[in-house]
C-alpha positions as CSV (number, residue, x, y, z in Angstrom):
1,M,-3.7,38.5,-2.6
2,W,-1.6,35.9,-0.6
3,C,-3.5,36.6,2.3
4,V,-6.8,35.5,0.3
5,L,-5.2,32.2,-0.8
6,L,-3.4,31.4,3.0
7,L,-6.7,32.1,4.7
8,P,-8.8,29.1,3.6
9,L,-5.6,26.9,4.7
10,A,-5.1,28.1,7.8
11,V,-9.1,27.8,8.7
12,L,-8.8,24.0,7.6
13,A,-5.7,23.4,9.7
14,G,-7.4,25.3,12.6
15,C,-10.4,23.1,12.1
16,A,-8.6,20.0,12.3
17,T,-6.8,21.3,15.7
18,I,-10.2,22.1,17.1
19,G,-11.6,18.7,16.2
20,A,-9.1,16.7,17.8
21,V,-9.3,19.0,21.0
22,S,-12.9,19.1,21.2
23,A,-12.8,14.8,21.0
24,W,-10.4,14.6,24.0
25,L,-12.4,17.3,25.8
26,N,-15.3,15.0,25.6
27,G,-13.0,12.4,27.3
28,E,-12.8,10.3,24.4
29,V,-12.1,9.8,20.7
30,A,-14.2,7.5,18.3
31,V,-12.2,5.1,15.6
32,T,-14.1,4.3,12.6
33,P,-14.3,0.7,11.5
34,A,-13.1,2.4,7.8
35,Q,-10.3,3.5,9.8
36,L,-9.2,0.2,11.2
37,Q,-9.6,-1.7,8.0
38,R,-7.0,0.8,6.4
39,S,-4.6,0.0,9.1
40,L,-5.2,-3.5,8.5
41,D,-4.7,-3.3,5.0
42,S,-1.7,-1.2,5.0
43,R,-0.3,-4.5,7.2
44,F,-1.4,-7.4,5.4
45,P,-0.7,-9.9,3.9
46,R,1.7,-11.4,6.8
47,T,3.6,-14.7,7.0
48,F,4.5,-16.0,10.2
49,D,7.3,-18.9,10.9
50,K,6.1,-20.9,13.8
51,L,7.9,-24.0,15.4
52,G,11.2,-23.1,14.4
53,G,10.5,-22.4,10.9
54,L,8.6,-25.9,10.4
55,V,5.4,-24.3,9.7
56,T,4.4,-20.9,8.1
57,V,1.3,-19.4,8.3
58,T,0.4,-16.3,6.0
59,L,-2.7,-14.1,6.7
60,A,-4.4,-11.9,3.7
61,D,-6.9,-10.1,2.7
62,P,-8.3,-8.8,6.4
63,R,-11.9,-7.8,6.5
64,L,-13.0,-6.1,9.7
65,S,-16.7,-5.7,11.0
66,I,-18.6,-4.6,13.9
67,P,-21.6,-6.3,14.0
68,A,-24.5,-4.3,15.4
69,G,-25.3,-4.4,19.3
70,D,-21.5,-6.4,19.8
71,S,-18.8,-5.4,22.0
72,R,-16.3,-7.2,19.9
73,L,-14.9,-7.0,16.6
74,R,-14.6,-9.8,14.0
75,L,-11.3,-10.1,11.7
76,A,-11.9,-12.3,9.0
77,F,-8.5,-13.8,7.0
78,D,-7.7,-15.6,4.0
79,L,-5.4,-18.4,5.5
80,G,-2.3,-20.1,3.5
81,L,-0.1,-22.7,5.4
82,G,3.3,-23.6,4.5
83,A,5.6,-26.2,6.0
84,L,9.6,-26.3,6.0
85,G,9.8,-22.7,5.1
86,G,7.3,-22.6,2.3
87,E,4.7,-20.0,2.3
88,G,1.8,-21.9,1.0
89,A,-0.8,-21.0,-1.2
90,T,-4.0,-19.5,0.2
91,T,-6.0,-22.9,1.5
92,G,-8.4,-21.8,4.2
93,H,-9.9,-19.2,6.1
94,L,-10.3,-17.9,10.0
95,V,-12.6,-15.7,11.4
96,L,-12.4,-14.2,15.0
97,A,-13.6,-11.9,17.4
98,S,-11.8,-9.7,20.0
99,G,-12.2,-6.8,21.8
100,L,-9.5,-4.2,21.6
101,R,-6.8,-2.3,24.3
102,Y,-4.4,0.5,24.3
103,D,-1.2,0.0,25.2
104,P,0.9,3.1,25.8
105,S,4.2,1.0,24.5
106,T,2.9,1.2,21.1
107,Q,0.5,3.9,21.4
108,G,-1.9,1.5,19.5
109,L,-5.0,-0.6,19.7
110,H,-4.3,-4.0,20.2
111,L,-6.2,-7.5,20.1
112,D,-8.0,-8.1,23.5
113,H,-8.6,-11.8,24.3
114,P,-9.3,-12.9,20.4
115,E,-11.3,-15.8,20.2
116,L,-11.0,-18.1,17.1
117,L,-14.9,-18.4,15.7
118,Q,-14.4,-20.1,12.6
119,F,-11.2,-22.5,11.2
120,D,-11.4,-23.7,7.7
121,V,-8.5,-25.6,5.9
122,P,-10.5,-27.5,3.3
123,G,-9.0,-31.2,2.7
124,S,-7.1,-31.9,5.8
125,G,-7.7,-34.3,8.1
126,D,-8.7,-33.6,11.9
127,L,-5.2,-34.3,13.0
128,L,-3.7,-31.7,10.7
129,K,-6.7,-29.0,11.4
130,G,-6.3,-29.5,15.3
131,G,-2.4,-28.9,14.8
132,A,-3.0,-25.9,12.6
133,R,-5.8,-24.7,14.9
134,G,-3.4,-24.8,17.8
135,V,-0.3,-23.1,15.9
136,V,-3.1,-20.2,14.6
137,N,-4.3,-19.9,18.3
138,N,-0.6,-19.3,19.4
139,L,0.3,-17.1,16.7
140,L,-3.3,-14.8,17.5
141,A,-2.2,-14.6,20.9
142,E,1.3,-13.4,20.2
143,Y,0.3,-11.0,17.5
144,A,-2.3,-9.4,20.4
145,R,0.6,-8.9,22.7
146,Q,3.2,-7.6,20.0
147,E,1.3,-5.8,17.0
148,P,-1.3,-3.2,17.3
149,V,-4.2,-3.2,14.8
150,Y,-4.3,0.7,14.8
151,R,-2.4,3.1,16.2
152,L,-3.3,6.4,17.6
153,D,-2.0,9.6,15.8
154,E,0.7,11.3,17.5
155,D,-0.5,14.6,17.0
156,L,-3.9,13.4,19.0
157,L,-2.2,11.9,21.7
158,A,0.1,15.2,22.3
159,K,-3.2,17.0,22.9
160,L,-4.2,15.1,25.8
161,P,-5.5,17.1,28.5
162,A,-2.9,17.6,31.4
163,G,-2.9,14.9,34.0
164,R,-5.0,12.7,31.7
165,R,-4.3,9.4,30.1
166,I,-6.3,6.7,28.2
167,D,-8.2,4.5,30.3
168,R,-10.1,1.9,28.5
169,V,-11.3,1.0,24.9
170,A,-14.7,0.0,24.5
171,I,-16.6,-1.2,21.2
172,E,-20.2,0.2,20.9
173,H,-22.6,1.7,18.7
174,G,-20.6,0.5,15.5
175,S,-17.4,2.1,16.2
176,V,-14.6,1.9,18.8
177,R,-14.1,4.3,21.7
178,V,-10.9,5.7,22.9
179,R,-11.6,7.0,26.5
180,L,-9.7,9.1,29.0
181,D,-9.8,8.6,32.8
182,R,-11.7,11.0,35.0
């Protein structure tokens, strides 16, 4: 009787392993926008102190998309700016476009050359907007260096074929493709 109950579990476990191995046998694995979005949702909102705590930037409600035919993803955030340690209410919106790169030290996909496409802080003068834009650009560059947008599963990485490593990351056909070297 126990054998009958355990057999479906063994088959499911085997299918998961075969799926991971077959992905690498093709020399790549796909990461969907939904997987990236779930990862982002678990990491935000986040508040960053800049300029020695004089300015805080809060990024919340990340929204990821991969426009059709584009090789860069889009990330939109609600933005809050605060001064002198205050978090500040959500007062703006920003959108960035970025490629992705793999960093073996974090086993993650990081933003690659993020570009600020839209930066709206309603009711602020041009000076504040320009200064805040510079702070946000510095924050994006720092975040891209240190924080992954998505971490690859350790089980998947453990199944890399012998002598192969992750070579590059491409955004195409609406998903992210993590490719192995040849």
